[in-house]
C-alpha positions as CSV (number, residue, x, y, z in Angstrom):
1,M,20.0,25.7,-30.8
2,N,18.2,27.2,-27.8
3,A,17.5,26.1,-24.2
4,T,14.6,23.9,-25.2
5,T,16.4,21.9,-28.0
6,S,19.4,19.8,-28.0
7,G,20.4,20.3,-31.6
8,A,20.0,16.7,-32.5
9,G,17.0,16.8,-34.9
10,E,15.3,19.5,-32.9
11,R,14.3,17.2,-30.0
12,P,13.7,18.9,-26.7
13,A,16.6,18.9,-24.4
14,P,16.3,16.6,-21.3
15,D,15.8,19.6,-19.0
16,A,13.0,21.0,-21.2
17,V,11.1,17.7,-21.1
18,V,11.3,17.1,-17.4
19,G,11.9,20.5,-16.0
20,T,14.8,22.8,-15.5
21,H,15.3,22.0,-11.8
22,T,18.0,19.3,-11.6
23,G,16.7,17.9,-8.3
24,V,13.3,17.3,-9.8
25,R,14.8,15.7,-12.9
26,T,16.9,13.4,-10.7
27,R,14.0,12.3,-8.5
28,M,11.8,11.7,-11.5
29,S,14.3,9.7,-13.4
30,A,15.2,7.7,-10.3
31,A,11.5,6.9,-9.8
32,L,11.2,5.8,-13.5
33,R,14.3,3.6,-13.2
34,H,13.3,2.1,-9.8
35,P,9.5,1.9,-9.6
36,L,9.6,-0.8,-7.0
37,V,11.6,1.4,-4.6
38,D,9.3,4.3,-5.3
39,Q,6.2,2.2,-4.7
40,L,7.6,0.7,-1.5
41,G,8.4,4.2,-0.2
42,R,4.9,5.4,-0.9
43,Y,3.4,2.2,0.5
44,A,5.4,2.7,3.7
45,A,3.9,6.2,4.0
46,V,0.4,4.9,3.5
47,G,1.2,2.0,5.9
48,G,2.4,4.4,8.5
49,V,-0.9,6.4,8.3
50,A,-3.0,3.2,8.4
51,T,-1.0,1.8,11.3
52,G,-1.4,5.0,13.3
53,L,-5.1,5.0,12.6
54,N,-5.3,1.4,13.6
55,A,-3.5,2.1,16.9
56,A,-5.7,5.2,17.6
57,L,-8.9,3.1,17.0
58,F,-7.5,0.4,19.2
59,L,-6.9,2.8,22.0
60,L,-10.4,4.4,21.4
61,F,-12.1,1.0,21.7
62,R,-9.9,-0.4,24.5
63,P,-11.7,1.1,27.4
64,W,-14.9,-0.8,26.5
65,L,-13.5,-3.9,24.9
66,A,-10.8,-6.5,25.8
67,A,-7.6,-6.2,23.8
68,V,-8.3,-8.8,21.1
69,P,-11.9,-7.6,20.2
70,A,-10.7,-4.0,20.2
71,N,-7.8,-5.0,17.9
72,L,-10.2,-6.9,15.5
73,L,-12.6,-4.0,15.3
74,A,-9.8,-1.5,14.5
75,L,-8.3,-3.9,12.0
76,I,-11.6,-4.4,10.1
77,L,-12.2,-0.7,9.9
78,T,-8.7,0.2,8.6
79,T,-8.0,-2.7,6.2
80,A,-10.3,-1.6,3.3
81,L,-9.3,2.0,3.7
82,S,-5.6,1.1,3.7
83,T,-6.0,-1.0,0.5
84,E,-7.7,1.8,-1.3
85,L,-5.1,4.4,-0.2
86,S,-2.4,2.0,-1.3
87,R,-3.9,1.6,-4.7
88,R,-4.3,5.3,-5.2
89,F,-1.1,6.6,-3.7
90,A,1.5,3.8,-3.7
91,F,0.5,2.1,-7.0
92,G,-0.6,5.2,-8.9
93,G,-4.3,4.4,-9.2
94,A,-3.7,1.1,-10.9
95,P,-6.9,-0.9,-11.7
96,A,-7.7,-3.5,-9.1
97,H,-8.8,-7.0,-9.7
98,R,-11.9,-6.6,-7.5
99,L,-12.2,-10.2,-6.5
100,R,-8.5,-10.4,-5.7
101,E,-8.9,-7.2,-3.7
102,W,-11.7,-8.6,-1.6
103,V,-9.8,-11.9,-1.1
104,Q,-6.7,-9.9,-0.1
105,D,-8.8,-7.7,2.3
106,I,-10.3,-10.9,3.9
107,G,-6.9,-12.6,3.9
108,T,-5.3,-9.5,5.5
109,V,-8.0,-9.3,8.2
110,A,-7.6,-13.1,8.9
111,F,-3.8,-13.0,8.9
112,Y,-3.6,-9.9,11.1
113,A,-6.4,-11.1,13.4
114,C,-4.5,-14.3,14.1
115,Y,-1.1,-12.8,14.1
116,T,-1.8,-9.7,16.2
117,S,-4.1,-11.6,18.6
118,A,-1.3,-14.1,19.2
119,V,1.0,-11.1,19.9
120,L,-1.5,-9.6,22.3
121,L,-2.1,-12.9,24.1
122,A,1.6,-13.6,24.4
123,L,2.2,-10.1,25.7
124,Q,-0.6,-10.7,28.3
125,W,0.9,-14.1,29.2
126,V,4.3,-12.6,30.1
127,A,3.2,-9.3,31.6
128,T,0.2,-7.1,32.5
129,P,0.5,-4.5,29.7
130,S,-1.2,-1.1,29.6
131,P,-3.3,-0.3,26.6
132,R,-0.5,1.9,25.3
133,E,2.0,-1.0,25.5
134,E,-0.5,-3.2,23.7
135,A,-0.9,-0.6,21.0
136,A,2.9,-0.4,20.6
137,A,3.1,-4.2,20.3
138,L,0.4,-4.0,17.5
139,V,2.4,-1.3,15.7
140,V,5.6,-3.5,15.8
141,A,3.6,-6.5,14.6
142,S,2.1,-4.4,11.8
143,L,5.5,-3.5,10.4
144,A,6.5,-7.1,10.0
145,G,3.3,-8.1,8.2
146,G,3.4,-4.9,6.0
147,L,6.1,-6.2,3.7
148,L,4.1,-9.4,2.9
149,R,1.0,-7.3,2.2
150,F,3.0,-5.0,-0.1
151,A,4.1,-8.0,-2.1
152,V,0.5,-9.3,-2.4
153,L,-0.8,-5.9,-3.4
154,R,1.9,-5.2,-5.9
155,F,2.2,-8.6,-7.6
156,W,-1.3,-10.0,-7.3
157,V,-4.1,-7.4,-6.6
158,F,-3.2,-4.4,-8.7
159,D,-2.8,-4.6,-12.4
160,L,0.3,-2.5,-12.8
161,R,0.7,-4.0,-16.3
162,A,-2.2,-1.9,-17.4
163,R,-0.3,1.3,-16.5
164,A,2.7,0.2,-18.6
165,V,0.8,-0.7,-21.7
166,D,-2.8,-0.2,-22.7
167,D,-3.5,-3.9,-22.8
168,T,-6.7,-5.5,-21.5
169,T,-5.9,-9.1,-22.4
170,S,-5.5,-11.7,-19.7
171,P,-2.0,-12.8,-18.7
172,G,-2.5,-15.8,-21.0
173,G,-3.4,-13.4,-23.8
174,D,-6.5,-15.2,-25.0
175,E,-9.4,-13.0,-23.9
176,P,-10.1,-9.6,-22.4
177,C,-9.7,-9.2,-18.7
178,T,-13.0,-8.1,-17.2
179,T,-12.1,-8.4,-13.5
180,T,-10.5,-5.0,-13.2
181,S,-12.3,-1.8,-12.4
182,R,-11.4,1.8,-12.0
183,P,-11.6,3.6,-8.7
184,S,-15.0,3.3,-7.0
185,I,-14.9,7.0,-5.9
């Protein structure tokens, strides 16, 4: 028996399979046992980047546009990028149901357009906010909507089942699923 075998039928020892560094092994096994937690953490990182980009674009457009149009333009520009980054980073490049992805993108823009516009209008109704205060209100509003979007992406848009098993049948099992596609880039 050596460092790479466990003695039980010459199978590799756990450290040899995953790596010899215990911290790496612990993180990897935790991610395998709790993929939802792992995905949520990575989604939060992508969401933070997307929210920051959205706020920066809002502040960029704000000198020339009123708050609501500046918000809508920033939102439209960041939604598709955010969805693709989430697919690649948070959900491990899972195939996307393209029609569902488009519906989700349109739904996200519609939801956030109504939701954040209401936040901006309410803020303007109670005070005269600066563009930075408006951007801060948009960031806070984004955090609340982000959990709903995570659930939609994870459970409806991305086919995580395809990562677990190499199965291209539809959920009913009767015919192959042809609505998924690999990354476009």
